[in-house]
N, C-alpha and C positions, 0 to 999 in steps of 0.2 A: 905375373902375380900368382901366388900360391892359392890353390882352391881351398875353400872352407870345408867342402865335402867332396870326396872322390871315391867312387865305388868301382871296384875292378873285379871282374870275373865272379860276381856274386851268384851263388847257388844255394837254394833252400829246398827242404823236403818236409812234407807233412804226411806221416803214415795215417791211413784211414781205411778201415774196413778191408784189410788185406791188400790195399793198394798204396802206392806212394805217389802223392801229388807233388809236382815240382813247380812252385809259383815263380821262382827265379832260376834262369838257366844260362848262366854266364853273362850276367847283366853288368853293363858299364855305364857310368854317369859321372859328370863333373859339374860342380856348382861353384862359381867364383864368389868371393866375399861380396855381400850386399846384392847378389844376383837373385833373379826370380826365374825358376824353372817350372814349366808346366808339364805334367805327365798325362798323356791321353791314351785311351784305348777302351775296348769293350769291357763289360763286366766279365770277370774271370780271367783277365789277362795278367793279373798279378800286381796291380797298382797298390792296393791297400796293403798287401803282404810285404811289399817293398818298404813302405813306411814303417810297418811294425818291425821289420828286420833292422832298420836303422835305429829304432828305439829299443831294440832287444826285448820286444814284447810279443813275440810269436806265440801262437796257441800252444797248449800243452802237447808235448811230443814232437812239435816242429823244431827244426834246427837248421842252422847255417852249416852247410857241408863243405863250402869252398869259397874263396874270394876274400876280399878285404873291404872294410868301410872306414876310410880315413877321415877323421873329423878333427880339425885343429891339431894335426900332427899325431893323433892317436888312432890306432886301429881298434874300433869299437868291437870287432869280432873277438879279439883276444883279451879284452878287459874283463877282470873278475866282476861279478855282480855288485859287490860293495862299491867298487870304483864307478861302475855304470850308474848307480843310484845318485852319485854326485853330479852326473852330467844330465841325466834324464830329468826334465822339468826345469833345470837351471840353465844349461847351455843349449839344450834342444827341447823344444816344447811341441806338443801336437794338438791340433784342433780337429776334433772328431766330427763325423758326418752328421749325426743326429744329436742336437744339444740336449734333448730330454733324456737320453741315455748317458750323456757325459756329466749331467748334473744330478745330484741326489735329490729326489723329490721331497724328502722328509726334513731337509735342512734349508734354512734361508739362503738367499744369494750371498748375503753378507758373511755368514758363518763359513761358507765354502770358500769364498774369496779370501777372507782373513786367514783361514787355515793354510791356504796355499802360500800366502805371503810369509807367514811365520815359519812354515816348514823350510822355505827356501832362504831364510835369513834370520839372524838373531835380532829380533825386534819385539818391542812390547806390544800388548794388545791395543793400547790407545793409538800408538803410532801406526800399527798395522791397519786400524780402522780408517785413519786419515789417508793412508796409502790406498786403501780399497776405494774410497770415495774418489780419489784422484784417478785411479785406473778406470772407473766407470765413466768419469768425465772424458778420459782419453779415448774411450771407444764410443763416445758420443751418445751416452745414455742420459736423458734428461732427468732432473731431480734425483741425483745419485744417492743422496742420504736416505731418501724414502725407499728406494729400490733395494737397499741393503736388507731391509726388514721383510721383504717379500719372498715368497716361495716361487720356484721355477714355473709352476703351473699358472701363476698370476701374471706372467709375462708373455708377450707374443713370441712367435718363433724367431723373428729377427732380433728381439731383445735378448732372448736366451742365447742365441749364437754370439751376440756381442759380449755377454757375460763369460762365455767359454773363451772368447778372445782375450778378455781381461785376465782370466786365470792363467792363460798361456803366457801372457806378457808380465806376469807378477814378478818373475825373477830376472827380467830383462835378458831373455835368451839371445843367442847369436843366430840361431836357426829355428824357423817355425815350419813344421810339416802340417799341411792342411789337407785333410782327406774328404774331398767333396763337401765342404762345409755349407754350400748353398743349395744342395740338391733337394732339400725338403722345403725350400722357401719359394714364394711366388716371385715372378720376374722383377717386380718393382723392388722388393726387399733384396733380391739377389744383387741388383745393380748397386744398392746402397752398401751392402756388405763388401762387394768387390771394390768399390770406391774407398771404403774405410780401410780395407786391407792395404791398398796402394798407399794411402796416406800414412798408415801406421808403419809400413815398411820404411818409408823415408824418415819419419819422425824418430823411430827407434833404431835406425840403421840395421835392419834385419836382412838376413838371407831367407829366401822363401822357396819351398817346394810345394806346389799346388797340384793336387790330383783331381782330375775330372774326366768324364767321358765327352764333355762338350768343348770342342776345339774353338768355337766362337767365344765361349766364356774365357778360355785360357788366353786367347789373343788380346783380350782387354787388360790383362794383368801382368803377363809374363814376358820377360825378355827373350827367352828361349823355350822351345817346346820339344819334348822327347815323346815319340810315339812308341807304345809298347804293344807287342803281340806275343802271347803265350810265353811270358817270362823273359823276353828279350827286347831290347830297344832296336827297332828297325829303321828309325830315322830320327835325327836330332839336328836342330839348327836354329838360327834366328827366327823369331816368330813370324815376321813378315814373309820370309822365304818359305817356311813350312806351310803356312796358311795360303800364301799367294801363289807359290810355285812349288807344290809338293812333288817329291821325287818317287817315293815308294807307292806302289799300287794300293797298299792298305791305307796309307794316309789319304790318298785321293778318294778311296771308297768311303772313309769316315766323313770327309768333307761333303761328298755327294749326298750323304744321309741327312744333312741339315736342310730342312724344307725351306725353299725360297718364299719370300713374301709375295702374295699374288699382286699382279698389276690390275688395278680396278676391282670391281665386284666380281666374285667368283660366280660362274654359271652353274645352275643346277644340273644341266645336261652334260657338262664337262667334269668328269670326276677328277679329284685332286691326284696328282702324280707324286708318289713317294718312292725314293730310291732306298734300297736295302742291300746289304752285303749278302750274297748267296751263301747257303750252307750255314753251318754252325761252327763255333770255336771248337777246335779239337780237344779231346780228352787230355786234361792237364797231367794225367798219370802216364801218358804215352808220348813217345817221340817219333815223329814221322821221318822217313828218309828224305834228306834234302831240305828245301825251304818249307817251313811250317805253314806258310800262307798259300802254298802251291794249290791245294784242292779248291780254294775259293778265289784264286787270282785270275782275272780275265786275260792277263798277259803271259800266263804260265806256258812253258814248253817242256818237253821231256827232260831237257838238261837240268831243269830246276829241281828234279827229284833225285839228282845224283850226288849233290853236295850242299852243305848249308852255307849260304852267302855270309861273308864277313863284312863288318862295317868298313867303309872306305870313304875318304873325303872326296866330294864332288865339287864343292864350292868352299871358299874360306869359311871355317867354323860350321860347315854343314856336311853331315855324313849320312850315308844310307847303306843298308844291307840288302842289295838286290842285284842279281846278275843282269837285269835288263837296263840298268842305269849306267 
């Protein structure tokens, strides 16, 4: 089956203050039609910049320097901006991290949703309003007609994120990119939004790329998980294998950072034990010799500093970039 999204050798650069930051360093990813791919990693590893590169919405001065982004048989890297505008929002939609910055606070929910519907298709205002009501119903917002007349600040965080989802779905896209859409929500609302995303994926036959630093969250929604470190994918495979039997030391370290639920009541005399990854993420403007994770890796040996490990298949559909595996 042909992939709906295939990224090969992607490299990006952002010049800043006399330095060049490289958020993507030869990044490879594949997403099948109607698949759901979770991308995990620490802040600064390049997750958000990857989504912005797919949308061709990189910051001013930033550019794609190498690689391809194949979507529905077209290389998005080579498309002129006029052609890209026909894909952005229509065939590929993005759900941003903070709904209050994605929504304009001076316009009602209805005006923003109706505008999105009309931009993405030739439709009258009356029909667009009916479609807007239906979209709010699709994302499980109660009393949708009344909500159209409200402003974003009148809605809860969970409601605002559902409005952003409705706007993303307005043109019936084939691919949705979600950039940590639940990070600003409490755990109960997080669970509702994740459940809603799973339902909408099936209802609208969507392909989904979901970015998060939380592997536990990704495991609830995604078929496959890719783990990123400093602009490269270091492990990718089926969710159950990546979470249940991780291969790369970085993946194992990320999973160890998830605090376990205590058994019984915690004792005041016994301090809570939290695991963390030693050291800091390397400077994104520099490239270390050998494996980029070597300075923080508990399994590192001198050989790890001699060459950069390439991705290789260890199990069916499960690959890792590590000399120790």
